[in-house]
N, C-alpha and C positions, 0 to 999 in steps of 0.2 A: 962678638956675641951673636949678632944677627946672622953671621955666616954659619955659625954652628946650628942655630935653630932651623935655618933653611936646609942644611944638610940632613939634619935629623928628620925634619918633616918629609924631605924627599925619600929618605931611606924607609921611613914608616909607610909612606905612600906606596912605594914600590913593593915592599913586603906585603902590605895589606891588599894591594890589587892582585898579587899572585895568589894569596890565600883565598880571596873572593873568587878568582877565576877557578881555582881547584874546587871550591865549594859548589859553584854553579855547574861545573862539569860533572861532578859526582851526583848532584841533584838531577840533572838532565838524564844521565845514564840510569839512575834509579827509576825515574818516571818511564823511560823507554822500556826498561825491563818489566816494570809492573804492567804497562800497557800490552806488551807482548804476552805476558802470562795471562792477562785477562782475555785477550783474543783467543788464546789456545783453549781456554776453559769456558768460553761463553756458550750460551745456549745455541746460538746460530751456528757456531762451528761444530758443535756436537750434533746438531740436527743435520747439517750438511754432510758430515761424515757418516751418519746413519743412513741418509739417503743414498750416498755413494755405495754403501754396502748392500742396500736393497736393490739398487740398479744392477750391480754385479750379479747378485743372486738371480734376479729376473732374467738377465741375459743368459746365464747358464741354463736356467730352466727352459727358456725359449729355444736355445740351441738343442737341448736334449729332446724337446717336443718335436722339433723339426726332423731330427734323426729318426725318432719313432714313427712319425708320419710317413717318411720315405720308406721305412721298412714295411709298414702296413700297406702302403700303396703297392709295393712290389709283391707282397703276399696276395693282395687282391688280384693283381695281374696274373700271377701264377695260378691261382685258383680258377680264375676265369678261363684261362687256357685249358686247364684240366677239365672243366665242365664242358667246354666245346668238344674236347677229344672224347669225353664220355658220351655226349649226344651223338657224335658220329658213330661211335661203337654201338650204341643202342639202336640207331637207325639200321645199321648193317645187320645186327642180330634180329631185328624185326623182319627185315627182308628175307633173311636166311630162314627164319622160323616159318614165314608164309610159304616159301619155296618148298620147305620140307613137308608142310601140311598138304600141299598140292600133290605130292607124289603118292 
């Protein structure tokens, strides 16, 4: 009789430990999933994602402003060259006008 009770206790122990192990495993997986879900929806993660979006926006605006600045610089250089050419032409016309007045 004692042999049967030991066998039954061993079988119950083995089955019980397997069930406990399955329960603990499922519980750990549920906690991990809950923590992952909380991390995805936490304020800090949303704030970080918002900041990433703002940085991308500011980078694109900065790039665009740099291109506009280069275009404006080139326009100023072109206009400066044109002003110098017009000054030379005005000087020439003044000299020509004086020469014609002397005749």
